[in-house]
Residue, then its C-alpha position, 0 to 999 in steps of 0.5 A: m673640568k670636563k664634567f663642568k663643560h658637559f653640564l654646561g652643554i646640557l643646560l644650554s641645550g635645554a634653554l635653546l629648546f625652551a626658546l624654540s618652543a615659545c616661538g612656535q606658539s606666538a601665532p594663533p591657529q588660522s581657525q582663530a582669526p577674527a570674525q571680521n576677517q571671516e565676514s570680509i572673505s565671505a563677502e568677497n567670495s559670495t555670488e550675487i543673485s540676480p532678482s527673478e522676473d517676479s520681483n520686478p514691480e512692473t511685471a508683478a503688477d501686470a500679473i495681479k488680478g482681482k483688483t477693485l475699481v471705484v467709478y463714480y460721477s458726483a454732481t455736488g461732492s456727496t457721491k465723491e465722498v462715499a466713493g472715497y470711503i469705499a476705495n479706502t475700505v477695499g484698497g481700490d483704485i478710483f476713476e471719476i467720470t467727468p463731463v466735458e461740459p461740467y454741470t454748474s449749480g444753475d444747471l442742477d437747479w431742478t426748480d428752474d424749468t429752463s435749467r439744463v437738468n430739466q431740459e435733459h429730463d424732459d428730452p431724453s435725446l439730450r441725455t447723451v453726455e460727452l465725457v472727458s474720458n470713459t476709458v480706464d487704464n488696465w480695465d481688464s485687471y479689475d474683477t470688481v467694479f463699484i459704480g456710484y452716482p446721484i439719483w436724478w428723478g428716480i434714476a442714475a444721473w445720466p452722465i453715468d450712462s456714457f461710461v456704462t455703455a462704453n465699457d465691457f463688464t464681462d466677468k466683472t462683479v458690479i456693485p452700484f451705489c447712489t446718494s440722494t437727499s430723499s429718493e430711494f435706490g429704486e430701479s437705478g441699478q437694474l436699468l444700468a445693468d440692462m444698459a450694460g448687457t454684461g457683468v454680474w450686477s449685485d443689489g445696490q445701496r443708497f446713502p444719504s447726502n451726508a453719509s458717514e464713513k462708518n455706515v459706508t465701511d460697514w456696508v462694504n465689509g458686509l459684502g464679503l469681498 
């Protein structure tokens, strides 16, 4: 009887030890916690980094130099179209020169001796054309300026003169271009350069009134800007 009780005690002790061992393995180690929990902890403990001053769009924009501006006066829309092709090619900004008193189709009728353009052509004192604005925002930020105009009697249409004389082109590369039905570029660009007195003026380019986008784009790409 004593031997049986001793054997039973050993058997119960072994069963108890087995049960305790099984209970100790029921919870996974902390290192095996789900990845989702780890990400939540990381998010809660992370430090938010404030953006630097350079990432502020306004600050960065103010610091950008070397931008390109396309300035133009267009009487019938031909020069405007070429100016748009240029701006699209170089990714530049556009500024349209607009007279306070726009030219009507009658004003532009050069076959009429009494038309506005004929009177202004015959009397240079009438060629001072008041503009809606001759001031460009952030003018100093532009390193390259295209200037476009139609050709009138072999020279740049005189509304462009008011813009050229009102601005300082120092340290700017200026590239003139013009549109005409038959007239050549002539000395129009050089006359504007003399009028400005500042800036580095390059040789200009003449386009027909119906210039294609490809011809304009090819010319701009050939400038090596």
